[in-house]
C-alpha positions in Angstrom: -31.9 55.4 -12.5 -34.2 56.5 -9.9 -37.0 55.1 -11.8 -35.4 51.7 -12.0 -34.7 51.8 -8.2 -38.3 52.8 -7.4 -39.6 50.1 -9.6 -37.3 47.5 -7.9 -38.5 48.7 -4.4 -42.1 48.3 -5.6 -41.5 44.9 -7.0 -39.9 43.8 -3.8 -42.8 45.2 -1.7 -45.3 43.5 -4.0 -43.6 40.1 -3.7 -43.5 40.5 0.1 -47.1 41.3 0.2 -47.9 38.2 -2.1 -45.6 36.0 0.3 -47.5 37.3 3.4 -50.8 36.5 1.8 -49.8 33.0 0.7 -48.5 32.4 4.3 -51.8 33.7 5.8 -53.9 31.5 3.5 -51.8 28.5 4.3 -52.2 29.1 8.2 -56.1 29.7 7.4 -56.7 26.5 5.7 -54.4 24.5 8.0 -56.3 25.7 10.9 -59.5 24.9 9.1 -58.2 21.4 8.6 -57.6 21.0 12.3 -61.0 22.2 13.1 -62.4 19.7 10.4 -60.5 16.7 11.9 -61.5 17.8 15.4 -65.3 18.0 14.5 -65.0 14.7 12.7 -63.7 13.1 16.1 -66.4 14.6 18.1 -69.1 13.3 15.5 -67.5 9.9 15.6 -67.8 9.7 19.4 -70.9 11.8 20.1 -72.9 12.3 17.0 -73.0 9.2 14.9 -75.0 6.3 16.0 -73.6 2.8 16.7 -73.8 0.1 14.2 -75.8 -3.1 15.1 -73.4 -5.8 16.0 -70.3 -3.6 16.3 -71.5 -1.6 19.5 -69.0 1.0 20.7 -66.1 -0.2 18.5 -68.1 1.2 15.6 -66.1 4.4 16.3 -62.8 3.0 15.0 -64.4 2.6 11.6 -64.1 6.4 11.1 -60.2 6.1 11.6 -59.3 2.7 10.4 -60.9 2.8 6.9 -59.6 6.4 6.0 -55.9 5.5 6.8 -56.3 2.2 4.9 -57.5 4.3 2.0 -54.7 6.7 2.3 -52.4 3.8 2.3 -53.4 2.8 -1.1 -53.4 6.4 -2.4 -49.9 7.0 -1.1 -48.5 3.8 -2.7 -50.3 4.8 -6.0 -48.6 8.2 -6.1 -45.4 6.5 -5.4 -45.8 4.2 -8.3 -46.8 7.1 -10.6 -43.7 9.1 -9.6 -41.6 6.0 -10.2 -43.0 5.6 -13.7 -42.3 9.4 -14.2 -38.6 8.9 -13.1 -38.2 5.9 -15.6 -39.5 8.2 -18.4 -37.4 11.3 -17.5 -34.5 10.2 -15.3 -35.1 13.3 -13.2 -34.0 12.4 -9.8 -36.5 14.6 -8.1 -39.4 12.1 -9.2 -37.5 9.3 -7.5 -37.2 11.3 -4.4 -41.0 12.1 -4.3 -41.8 8.5 -5.0 -39.7 7.6 -2.0 -41.5 10.3 0.1 -44.8 8.8 -0.9 -43.7 5.4 0.0 -42.6 6.6 3.5 -46.1 8.0 4.1 -47.7 5.0 2.7 -45.8 2.7 5.0 -46.7 5.0 7.9 -50.3 4.9 7.0 -50.2 1.2 6.5 -48.8 0.7 10.1 -51.6 2.9 11.5 -54.2 0.8 9.4 -52.6 -2.3 11.0 -52.7 -1.0 14.5 -56.4 0.4 14.2 -57.3 -2.9 12.6 -55.6 -4.9 15.4 -57.6 -2.9 18.1 -60.9 -3.7 16.2 -59.8 -7.4 16.2 -59.1 -7.3 19.9 -62.8 -6.2 20.7 -64.3 -8.4 18.0 -62.4 -11.6 18.3 -60.7 -11.2 21.7 -57.2 -11.3 20.1 -55.1 -8.5 18.4 -53.9 -10.9 15.9 -55.5 -14.0 14.3 -53.9 -14.3 11.0 -57.2 -13.4 9.3 -57.0 -13.0 5.5 -57.2 -9.2 5.9 -54.6 -9.3 8.7 -52.3 -11.5 6.8 -52.7 -9.4 3.6 -51.7 -6.1 5.2 -48.8 -7.8 7.0 -47.5 -9.0 3.7 -48.0 -5.4 2.3 -45.8 -4.1 5.0 -43.0 -6.6 4.2 -43.2 -5.8 0.6 -42.8 -1.9 1.2 -40.3 -2.5 4.1 -38.3 -4.4 1.4 -38.5 -1.3 -0.9 -36.6 0.7 1.8 -34.2 -2.1 2.5 -33.3 -2.0 -1.2 -32.8 1.8 -1.2 -30.5 1.6 1.7 -28.6 -1.2 0.2 -27.5 0.7 -3.0 -25.1 3.7 -2.7 -25.0 4.8 -6.4 -27.8 7.2 -6.9 -29.0 6.5 -10.4 -28.8 2.7 -10.0 -30.7 3.0 -6.6 -33.3 5.2 -8.3 -33.9 2.8 -11.4 -34.2 -0.4 -9.3 -36.4 1.4 -6.7 -38.7 2.7 -9.4 -39.1 -0.6 -10.9 -39.7 -2.3 -7.5 -42.2 0.5 -6.6 -44.2 -0.2 -9.7 -44.3 -4.0 -9.2 -44.9 -3.6 -5.5 -48.1 -1.5 -6.3 -49.3 -4.1 -8.6 -49.8 -6.2 -5.4 -51.7 -3.6 -3.5 -55.1 -4.2 -5.1 -54.6 -7.9 -4.9 -53.8 -7.8 -1.1 -56.1 -5.1 0.0 -59.2 -5.9 -2.2 -59.1 -9.3 -3.8 -57.5 -11.7 -1.1 -59.8 -10.7 1.7 -62.8 -11.5 -0.5 -61.6 -14.8 -1.9 -61.2 -16.3 1.6 -63.7 -16.4 4.4 -62.9 -13.7 7.0 -63.6 -13.0 10.5 -63.7 -9.3 9.5 -67.0 -7.7 10.4 -68.9 -6.2 7.5 -72.2 -5.3 8.8 -71.9 -2.0 7.1 -71.5 -3.6 3.7 -74.2 -5.4 2.2 -74.0 -8.5 -0.2 -73.8 -6.2 -3.2 -70.7 -4.6 -1.7 -72.5 -1.3 -1.2 -72.3 0.9 1.8 -75.3 0.5 4.0 -75.1 3.2 6.7 -77.3 5.4 8.7 -77.2 9.0 7.3 -75.1 10.4 10.2 -72.8 7.4 10.1 -72.3 8.1 6.4 -71.8 11.8 6.8 -69.2 11.3 9.5 -67.4 8.5 7.6 -67.2 10.6 4.4 -66.1 13.7 6.3 -63.3 11.6 8.0 -62.3 10.2 4.6 -62.0 13.6 3.1 -60.2 15.1 6.3 -57.6 12.3 6.3 -57.0 12.6 2.5 -56.5 16.4 2.7 -54.2 15.8 5.8 -52.2 13.4 3.7 -51.7 15.8 0.8 -50.7 18.5 3.2 -48.0 16.2 4.7 -46.9 15.1 1.3 -46.7 18.7 0.0 -44.3 19.4 3.0 -42.1 16.5 2.2 -42.0 17.5 -1.5 -40.8 20.9 -0.4 -38.0 19.3 1.7 -36.9 17.3 -1.3 -36.6 20.4 -3.5 -34.6 22.2 -0.7 -32.3 19.3 -0.4 -31.8 19.1 -4.0 -31.2 22.9 -4.3 -28.6 22.6 -1.6 -26.8 19.8 -3.3 -26.6 21.9 -6.6 -25.1 24.9 -4.5 -22.5 22.5 -3.0 -21.6 21.3 -6.4 
């Protein structure tokens, strides 16, 4: 009996030590991410040179493009989890898809705002209905409709099925509006950093800062997304306990 109790005590202590180590590691890498993004911001304003033709508002490149990239990534993840739900009918996948869509919509708004600031200093107006601006506006409407659809349906399974189907078809439009439409029609959007072969043409310091920002914003997204998944799991566990 004593041997069993001692083993249980040892097991509990080991579990507590593992949990403490995991918490410590999480705090360390989160602090590291904060430092990374801080250094990227310093590099964007103090280290990376200005692009010819863009001047001081070159700086917004290091924030506008990464949030636009994360927007596409979030919507892609939402579509993948929607497909997973339709295959398995596990409600957790629908909930995760919704979380990805929420983050995608948030980042889409940030991309629109930073793009509007760029437009103001470039063209003298925050909004000009340029093909790129029009495309992202339509994308905002498409995903706003996704959440309107979810809020309009009360029955959970029906909501999940219809939302998943909508999410998949909505993502099909993302590459079209983000990559294709702006290149079909003439645009005021400045592209001095992209040559005619659609290759990045940056100074070494600019490229380093840009890629570092892209990496930092991507990791930040996955950290927030992981927290939202944890909340989804807690909510579903609480629902099981209530039932």
